[in-house]
C-alpha positions in Angstrom: 5.3 12.4 16.0 3.1 10.8 18.9 0.7 8.9 16.8 -2.5 7.7 19.0 -4.9 5.2 17.1 -8.5 4.4 18.1 -10.1 1.3 17.2 -13.8 0.4 17.6 -14.6 -2.9 19.4 -15.7 -4.2 15.7 -13.8 -7.0 14.4 -9.9 -6.9 13.5 -10.0 -4.7 10.0 -10.1 -1.6 11.5 -7.2 -2.3 13.9 -5.0 -3.7 11.0 -5.8 -0.8 8.6 -4.7 1.6 11.4 -1.5 -0.4 12.3 -0.4 -0.2 8.6 -0.8 3.7 8.4 1.6 3.2 11.6 4.2 1.3 9.9 4.6 3.4 6.9 4.9 6.8 9.5 7.7 4.3 11.2 9.5 3.2 8.0 9.4 7.1 7.4 11.1 7.7 10.5 8.0 9.7 11.5 7.2 8.3 14.7 8.5 8.7 18.1 5.6 7.0 20.0 2.4 4.8 19.5 -0.5 4.6 21.2 -3.0 2.4 20.2 -7.1 2.0 22.2 -9.0 -1.2 21.3 -9.9 -3.9 23.2 -8.1 -6.8 24.9 -9.3 -9.1 22.1 -7.8 -7.4 19.3 -4.5 -6.9 21.0 -4.5 -10.8 21.2 -5.5 -11.4 17.7 -3.3 -9.0 16.2 -0.3 -10.6 18.2 -1.3 -13.7 17.0 -1.8 -12.9 13.7 1.1 -10.6 11.7 3.1 -8.8 14.2 2.8 -5.2 14.0 6.1 -4.0 12.3 6.5 -1.3 14.6 6.8 -1.6 18.3 3.8 0.3 20.1 4.9 2.2 23.3 1.6 1.4 24.8 -1.8 -0.5 24.2 -5.0 0.8 26.3 -7.4 -1.9 26.6 -9.1 -0.2 29.6 -11.4 2.5 27.3 -13.5 -0.1 25.5 -14.5 -1.9 28.3 -17.2 -3.7 29.7 -16.0 -6.6 27.7 -18.1 -7.3 24.4 -16.3 -8.0 21.6 -18.8 -6.5 19.2 -20.2 -2.9 19.0 -23.8 -3.9 17.8 -23.7 -6.6 21.0 -24.0 -4.2 23.8 -27.9 -3.7 25.1 -27.2 0.0 25.2 -24.3 1.1 22.5 -24.6 4.9 23.6 -24.8 4.1 27.1 -21.8 2.0 26.7 -19.8 5.0 23.8 -21.0 7.7 26.7 -18.7 5.8 29.3 -16.3 5.8 26.2 -15.9 8.6 25.3 -15.3 9.8 28.9 -12.6 7.8 29.4 -10.9 9.0 26.1 -11.3 12.6 27.8 -9.4 11.5 30.7 -6.8 9.7 29.2 -3.5 11.4 29.0 -2.1 9.6 25.6 -4.9 11.0 23.5 -5.0 14.0 25.2 -0.7 14.4 24.9 -0.7 12.8 20.8 0.4 14.7 18.2 -2.3 13.1 15.7 -4.9 11.0 17.0 -6.6 8.5 13.7 -9.9 6.7 14.7 -11.4 4.2 12.9 -15.4 5.7 11.8 -15.8 5.8 15.8 -16.8 9.3 15.6 -16.9 9.7 19.5 -13.5 9.6 19.2 -14.4 13.6 18.4 -16.1 14.0 21.7 -12.4 14.0 23.2 -10.4 14.9 20.5 -12.3 17.1 17.9 -9.5 17.7 16.0 -8.6 13.6 15.3 -9.0 12.2 11.7 -11.1 9.5 11.0 -10.6 6.7 8.9 -13.4 4.3 7.3 -16.0 3.9 4.4 -18.9 3.3 6.3 -20.3 5.6 9.1 -22.7 3.5 11.8 -25.9 5.3 10.7 -25.6 3.2 7.6 -26.3 0.5 10.0 -28.1 1.3 12.3 -30.0 4.5 11.4 -32.2 5.1 13.8 -30.6 4.9 17.0 -29.5 7.4 19.9 -25.6 6.3 19.1 -26.2 7.5 16.0 -28.0 10.7 16.5 -24.8 11.4 18.7 -22.4 10.6 15.4 -24.5 12.7 13.0 -24.3 15.8 15.7 -20.3 15.2 15.7 -19.9 14.7 12.3 -22.0 18.2 12.0 -20.0 20.1 14.7 -16.6 19.0 13.8 -16.5 18.2 9.9 -13.8 16.0 10.3 -11.8 14.9 7.5 -11.9 10.7 7.0 -9.6 8.7 4.9 -11.6 6.6 2.8 -11.9 3.8 0.3 -12.5 5.8 -2.9 -14.2 2.4 -4.6 -16.3 1.6 -1.2 -17.2 4.9 0.9 -20.8 5.2 1.5 -23.0 8.4 0.8 -22.9 9.6 4.1 -18.7 9.5 4.3 -19.0 11.5 1.6 -21.8 14.0 2.4 -20.8 14.1 6.4 -17.2 14.5 6.4 -14.4 15.8 4.4 -13.5 12.4 2.6 -9.9 11.9 1.2 -10.4 9.5 -0.9 -7.9 6.5 -0.7 -6.9 3.3 -3.1 -6.4 -0.3 -1.3 -4.9 -0.3 2.0 -2.7 -3.5 2.1 -0.3 -3.9 4.9 3.4 -5.3 3.9 4.0 -8.1 6.4 5.8 -11.5 6.3 2.5 -13.0 7.2 1.1 -13.9 3.8 2.2 -16.8 1.6 4.5 -16.5 -1.5 4.6 -20.1 -2.3 2.6 -20.9 -5.6 0.3 -23.9 -5.6 0.6 -26.4 -8.3 -3.1 -26.6 -9.3 -6.0 -24.2 -8.8 -6.5 -23.5 -4.9 -9.1 -21.5 -2.9 -8.7 -19.8 0.1 -11.5 -19.5 2.9 -10.9 -16.8 5.4 -14.2 -15.3 6.7 -13.0 -13.1 9.2 -11.2 -13.1 12.7 -15.1 -12.7 13.9 -15.9 -16.2 12.9 -19.3 -14.9 11.0 -20.5 -16.9 8.3 -18.1 -20.2 9.6 -20.9 -22.9 9.4 -21.9 -21.8 5.8 -18.0 -21.6 4.9 -18.1 -25.3 6.1 -20.9 -26.1 4.3 -19.2 -24.6 1.3 -15.9 -26.5 1.6 -17.5 -29.9 2.3 -19.3 -29.1 -0.8 -16.0 -28.2 -2.9 -13.4 -31.2 -1.2 -16.2 -33.7 -2.6 -15.5 -32.0 -5.7 -11.6 -33.0 -5.9 -10.4 -29.2 -5.2 -7.6 -28.1 -3.2 -8.8 -26.0 -0.5 -6.7 -23.8 2.5 -8.1 -22.1 5.8 -7.5 -19.8 8.3 -6.9 -21.5 11.8 -10.2 -20.3 13.1 -12.0 -22.6 9.8 -9.6 -25.4 10.1 -10.2 -25.7 14.0 -14.3 -25.6 13.5 -13.9 -28.5 10.6 -15.2 -31.4 11.7 -12.5 -34.8 11.8 -13.6 -36.0 8.4 -12.6 -33.0 6.5 -9.6 -31.9 8.2 -7.1 -34.3 6.1 -8.7 -32.3 3.0 -8.2 -29.3 4.0 -4.5 -27.1 4.5 -3.5 -24.1 6.4 -3.0 -20.9 4.7 0.7 -21.7 3.1 0.2 -21.1 -0.7 -0.8 -18.2 -3.0 -4.6 -19.1 -3.6 -6.1 -18.8 -7.0 -9.3 -17.2 -5.3 -10.2 -16.0 -1.7 -13.5 -17.1 -0.3 -13.7 -14.1 2.1 -16.3 -11.3 3.8 -16.4 -8.5 2.2 -15.2 -6.0 4.7 -12.6 -3.1 3.4 -9.8 -4.7 4.6 -10.2 -8.1 3.9 -10.7 -7.3 0.3 -8.1 -5.1 0.1 -5.3 -7.3 1.4 -6.6 -9.9 -1.5 -7.1 -6.9 -4.1 -3.3 -5.8 -3.6 -1.8 -9.4 -4.6 -4.3 -10.0 -7.7 -6.6 -12.2 -5.8 -9.9 -12.5 -7.4 -12.4 -12.7 -4.5 -16.0 -14.7 -3.6 -17.4 -12.7 -1.1 -20.2 -14.0 1.3 -21.5 -12.4 4.3 -25.2 -11.5 6.2 -27.3 -10.0 4.3 -28.9 -8.1 7.2 -25.5 -6.6 7.4 -25.7 -3.1 5.6 -22.1 -2.4 5.3 -21.4 -5.8 3.9 -24.4 -5.4 1.2 -22.8 -2.2 0.1 -19.5 -3.5 -0.6 -20.5 -6.5 -2.1 -22.7 -4.7 -4.8 -19.8 -2.2 -5.2 -17.2 -5.0 -5.6 -19.8 -6.9 -8.4 -20.4 -3.3 -10.0 -16.7 -3.3 -10.8 -16.6 -6.7 -11.8 -14.2 -8.0 -9.6 -16.1 -10.4 -7.1 -18.3 -13.4 -7.0 -21.6 -12.5 -4.5 -22.3 -16.0 -2.9 -24.7 -14.5 -0.6 -28.0 -16.1 -1.9 -26.7 -19.1 -2.7 -26.7 -22.3 -1.2 -23.7 -24.7 -0.6 -23.8 -26.5 -4.1 -24.6 -23.4 -5.9 -21.8 -21.4 -4.3 -19.6 -24.3 -5.2 -20.5 -23.8 -8.5 -20.0 -20.7 -8.8 -16.5 -21.1 -7.4 -16.0 -23.6 -9.8 -17.0 -21.3 -13.0 -14.4 -18.4 -11.4 -11.7 -20.7 -11.7 -11.6 -21.3 -14.8 -8.8 -19.9 -16.6 -10.2 -17.4 -18.5 -12.3 -16.3 -16.1 -9.6 -16.5 -13.4 -7.4 -14.5 -15.5 -10.0 -11.3 -16.6 -10.6 -11.0 -12.6 -7.2 -10.6 -11.9 -6.5 -8.3 -14.7 -8.8 -6.3 -13.2 -7.3 -5.9 -10.0 -4.1 -5.6 -10.7 -5.1 -2.7 -12.8 -6.3 -1.2 -9.6 -3.6 0.7 -6.9 -2.9 -0.2 -3.5 -0.9 2.5 -2.2 -3.9 3.0 0.3 -2.0 3.3 3.6 0.8 5.3 2.0 -1.7 7.9 0.6 -3.3 7.9 4.3 0.4 8.5 5.8 0.9 11.4 3.7 -1.9 13.3 4.8 -1.6 12.3 8.4 2.4 13.1 8.0 1.0 16.7 6.0 -1.6 17.4 9.3 1.6 16.7 11.8 3.8 18.9 9.7 1.0 21.7 9.5 0.3 22.1 12.9 3.8 22.2 14.1 4.2 25.0 11.3 1.6 26.4 13.2 2.8 25.9 16.7 6.3 27.8 15.9 4.3 30.1 14.1 2.4 30.8 17.5 5.6 31.1 19.5 7.1 33.4 17.2 
């Protein structure tokens, strides 16, 4: 199978999920070629974090030019998206791929109407009034694509405007995750590759360090810490008792699959993050820190670290399945085989 995967220029989680699906298909000896459409920034970060466990035949970082990192950073998102769609239509790898899987970037359907979408929200959930969203809605109505989505986090728009395929947590199996157990309760800070919430994370870290807590963090956070704090915060090297992270679906999946409770911090203006946080709190598997100052957030983290509370959170997480990547790969594999069977019947 030649699989082409499209990850919109919006952080790293979308790309990590698509790479995870490709890895499962490769383990099943289903892949002959893998093409990735992403930004140069995403490619660099993916290489510097967990290397994909499957060789990538072709990276295409040209489609998502101009070089702006976040989808919402474009002054004219619709104008940029029309350029992207034109480039996708001209791309031979996308045209020739057996199956195209995109994240929630519905404009991929303009180039490959048979593409499979993967994600738990649509852009209309974030920008309800824009020309870009009007185009998204029209494409979804015209092509009614299947969408592989998280069963606990999928938004109402995903459930009503696509053909949803509900999946569990999507955790990649990489060698990058630490396996060593900490000697005492350990809090990990991971605010994502985009660096959003970075300054607030540092404030909370400062508060916890002053209380004598053991802290570890990602390289992005460590590099931003003031010199006075760096000696008190370790690089990620052990399994944390609790993780402080943004509530992106992929970030949460990686922790949930390992039974690591989370405290979430995010921008209250980000509708996707607000939606996910509310779902996680309703499931009683997360602590929401969005409205807390640094001292209050530290108080709530300390409460979550109490043995009884920590054990309860872990129990709920470990009771939830985390086979989402396998479930997504099952769907892609069945779609490929169905298309191959149809092609054989057509030749007959």
